[in-house]
DOSEMI-354553 format. One record per atom (N, C-alpha, C): x, y, z negated; residue in one letter. Coordinates in steps of 0.02 Angstrom, whole numbers, padded with zeros to 5 digits, always signed. Example, Ala and Ser with C-alpha at 12.3 -4.5 7.8 and 13.67 -1.06 7.14 Angstrom:
# DOSEMI-354553
+00660-00284-00390a
+00615-00225-00390a
+00660-00165-00390a
+00642-00112-00354s
+00684-00053-00357s
+00645+00002-00394s
END
This chain:
# DOSEMI-354553
+03609+02610-03518m
+03565+02602-03575m
+03494+02624-03558m
+03489+02681-03524l
+03423+02705-03505l
+03388+02655-03460l
+03425+02626-03413l
+03396+02578-03367l
+03370+02518-03406l
+03408+02494-03454c
+03386+02438-03495c
+03322+02455-03533c
+03319+02516-03559m
+03260+02537-03597m
+03199+02541-03552m
+03208+02565-03491i
+03152+02569-03445i
+03127+02499-03428i
+03173+02454-03415i
+03155+02385-03397i
+03120+02351-03455i
+03146+02360-03516l
+03114+02330-03574l
+03044+02358-03585l
+03035+02422-03575n
+02969+02453-03584n
+02920+02429-03531n
+02944+02409-03473m
+02900+02386-03419m
+02880+02313-03431m
+02914+02278-03476k
+02900+02208-03490k
+02906+02166-03426k
+02959+02177-03389v
+02973+02140-03328v
+03021+02084-03346v
+03005+02024-03322k
+03049+01967-03334k
+03113+01977-03295k
+03169+01955-03323k
+03232+01961-03288k
+03230+01926-03221k
+03195+01871-03218s
+03191+01834-03155s
+03154+01873-03101s
+03112+01920-03122d
+03075+01961-03073d
+03118+02019-03047d
+03170+02037-03082l
+03211+02095-03061l
+03242+02084-02993l
+03264+02024-02980r
+03295+02009-02915r
+03245+02021-02858r
+03183+02000-02870q
+03131+02010-02819q
+03114+02084-02812q
+03108+02119-02868i
+03093+02191-02866i
+03147+02228-02827i
+03210+02213-02843l
+03266+02246-02809l
+03263+02231-02734l
+03251+02168-02716a
+03249+02149-02646a
+03195+02186-02608a
+03135+02189-02637v
+03079+02223-02604v
+03093+02298-02598v
+03116+02328-02653n
+03129+02401-02651n
+03185+02419-02603n
+03237+02379-02602l
+03293+02392-02557l
+03270+02389-02484l
+03234+02337-02467k
+03211+02329-02398k
+03161+02384-02380k
+03115+02400-02426t
+03066+02452-02413t
+03100+02519-02401t
+03146+02538-02445q
+03180+02603-02438q
+03222+02604-02374q
+03256+02549-02360r
+03297+02545-02300r
+03254+02554-02237r
+03198+02519-02236n
+03153+02524-02178n
+03122+02594-02171n
+03106+02626-02228m
+03078+02693-02226m
+03126+02743-02195m
+03191+02730-02204l
+03242+02774-02174l
+03262+02751-02105l
+03235+02696-02082g
+03251+02671-02015g
+03322+02643-02010g
+03347+02616-02066l
+03415+02590-02066l
+03416+02514-02058l
+03464+02490-02020s
+03476+02418-02016s
+03515+02397-02078s
+03518+02333-02091q
+03560+02309-02147q
+03632+02328-02136q
+03654+02325-02074e
+03723+02342-02057e
+03738+02415-02072e
+03693+02460-02052k
+03703+02531-02063k
+03702+02548-02138k
+03655+02519-02175l
+03652+02531-02247l
+03716+02505-02280l
+03738+02447-02259a
+03799+02418-02287a
+03859+02465-02276a
+03864+02492-02215e
+03918+02539-02199e
+03914+02601-02243e
+03854+02628-02251m
+03844+02688-02292m
+03860+02676-02366m
+03849+02615-02389a
+03859+02598-02460a
+03927+02565-02472a
+03969+02562-02420s
+04035+02529-02425s
+04029+02456-02446s
+03981+02421-02415l
+03970+02351-02428l
+03971+02313-02362l
+03970+02247-02366s
+03964+02207-02305s
+03889+02198-02292s
+03873+02186-02229w
+03802+02175-02212w
+03778+02110-02244w
+03825+02063-02255q
+03806+02000-02287q
+03783+02012-02359q
+03815+02060-02393t
+03795+02076-02461t
+03724+02105-02462t
+03711+02152-02418v
+03644+02181-02414v
+03593+02127-02398v
+03609+02084-02352n
+03564+02029-02333n
+03552+01983-02393n
+03604+01966-02429s
+03598+01922-02487s
+03554+01952-02542s
+03559+02018-02552i
+03518+02052-02601i
+03445+02051-02579i
+03433+02068-02516e
+03364+02070-02491e
+03333+02000-02489e
+03373+01949-02482c
+03347+01880-02481c
+03348+01848-02550c
+03365+01888-02601q
+03365+01867-02671q
+03414+01811-02686q
+03469+01808-02649r
+03519+01757-02661r
+03572+01780-02710r
+03576+01845-02721t
+03629+01870-02763t
+03605+01929-02804t
+03639+01942-02859w
+03626+02001-02900w
+03681+02051-02887w
+03677+02110-02914v
+03725+02163-02898v
+03758+02190-02961v
+03816+02218-02951s
+03849+02254-03005s
+03819+02323-03010s
+03834+02357-03065d
+03809+02425-03072d
+03837+02471-03018d
+03899+02460-02998n
+03929+02501-02945n
+03894+02490-02878n
+03878+02428-02863t
+03843+02413-02800t
+03774+02445-02801t
+03740+02440-02858l
+03673+02470-02864l
+03677+02545-02854l
+03726+02577-02883e
+03735+02650-02875e
+03751+02668-02802e
+03794+02629-02770n
+03812+02642-02700n
+03751+02635-02655n
+03710+02585-02667l
+03650+02576-02627l
+03601+02634-02637l
+03591+02653-02699a
+03545+02709-02713a
+03570+02773-02681a
+03635+02785-02686e
+03663+02846-02656e
+03653+02845-02580e
+03666+02788-02549a
+03657+02783-02476a
+03583+02793-02457a
+03537+02771-02500l
+03466+02777-02486l
+03438+02845-02509l
+03481+02885-02540k
+03461+02952-02565k
+03404+02949-02616k
+03411+02900-02662i
+03363+02895-02717i
+03402+02885-02781i
+03367+02890-02838e
+03398+02878-02902e
+03407+02803-02911e
+03459+02783-02946t
+03474+02712-02954t
+03416+02674-02985t
+03385+02702-03037f
+03331+02666-03071f
+03273+02650-03025f
+03264+02689-02972q
+03208+02678-02927q
+03212+02611-02891q
+03272+02584-02884l
+03279+02519-02852l
+03253+02463-02897l
+03244+02476-02962l
+03223+02424-03008l
+03153+02433-03035l
+03118+02484-03010l
+03049+02494-03032l
+03002+02454-02988l
+02958+02416-03018p
+02911+02377-02977p
+02865+02423-02938p
+02852+02404-02876i
+02805+02441-02834i
+02736+02419-02855i
+02692+02468-02866e
+02623+02452-02886e
+02588+02415-02830e
+02558+02359-02847t
+02522+02320-02796t
+02448+02339-02795t
+02426+02376-02845v
+02357+02399-02846v
+02358+02475-02842v
+02303+02502-02821q
+02298+02575-02816q
+02304+02604-02886q
+02351+02649-02897p
+02358+02678-02963p
+02297+02721-02980p
+02277+02718-03043s
+02220+02758-03063s
+02244+02828-03082s
+02200+02876-03074a
+02217+02944-03091a
+02223+02950-03166a
+02271+02990-03189i
+02278+03001-03260i
+02272+03076-03273i
+02255+03091-03333s
+02248+03162-03351s
+02316+03194-03354s
+02317+03260-03351s
+02381+03296-03356s
+02412+03285-03424s
+02371+03278-03477n
+02398+03264-03543n
+02433+03197-03545n
+02402+03146-03514e
+02433+03080-03512e
+02497+03082-03471e
+02497+03118-03416a
+02558+03125-03375a
+02613+03157-03415a
+02597+03210-03452l
+02647+03244-03494l
+02673+03197-03549l
+02628+03158-03578r
+02649+03111-03630r
+02699+03060-03602r
+02684+03034-03543k
+02729+02985-03512k
+02796+03017-03492k
+02794+03077-03465l
+02856+03111-03447l
+02898+03126-03509l
+02866+03145-03564n
+02903+03157-03625n
+02935+03093-03652n
+02901+03037-03643k
+02929+02973-03665k
+02992+02957-03625k
+02989+02967-03560v
+03047+02955-03517v
+03103+03003-03535v
+03086+03066-03547k
+03136+03117-03565k
+03171+03098-03630k
+03132+03076-03680r
+03162+03056-03744r
+03210+02998-03734r
+03190+02949-03693a
+03234+02892-03680a
+03297+02914-03645a
+03290+02961-03597f
+03348+02987-03562f
+03393+03026-03610f
+03364+03069-03652d
+03403+03107-03700d
+03441+03062-03747d
+03408+03010-03772d
+03441+02963-03818d
+03500+02929-03784d
+03488+02908-03722s
+03541+02874-03684s
+03599+02922-03670s
+03583+02984-03651f
+03634+03034-03636f
+03674+03049-03699f
+03641+03057-03756n
+03676+03071-03819n
+03721+03012-03839n
+03698+02952-03826e
+03738+02893-03841e
+03802+02893-03799e
+03797+02912-03736i
+03855+02916-03693i
+03903+02970-03717i
+03876+03028-03735l
+03918+03082-03760l
+03955+03062-03824l
+03920+03027-03869n
+03951+03006-03931n
+04006+02954-03919n
+03997+02912-03868s
+04048+02861-03854s
+04110+02891-03823s
+04103+02950-03791v
+04160+02983-03759v
+04202+03020-03811v
+04169+03043-03864k
+04204+03082-03916k
+04256+03042-03952k
END
């Protein structure tokens, strides 16, 4: 739920998510110096699956997304955040706190929803 809320707040088209995932996956993999084969092994996937994701031929299940994030040692949502193509502008500490509080509220709401569904 939190992931959906983040995506909706970013106003990213669903068609763009495949490209964002592909770019982020390849970027993170390369930053760690991993081949597609090694990442696939670490995430309990086939190298063909990793290749298909990076080439935007396929989408992933939530389990696959979590396995990839865990292998890359990042949070799952980071694979779906668009990489800024322009230099980010500096923001005030108040603006940063406002944005962090917004994310925290979304996380808290999502977490409470999960807790209520378990009860």
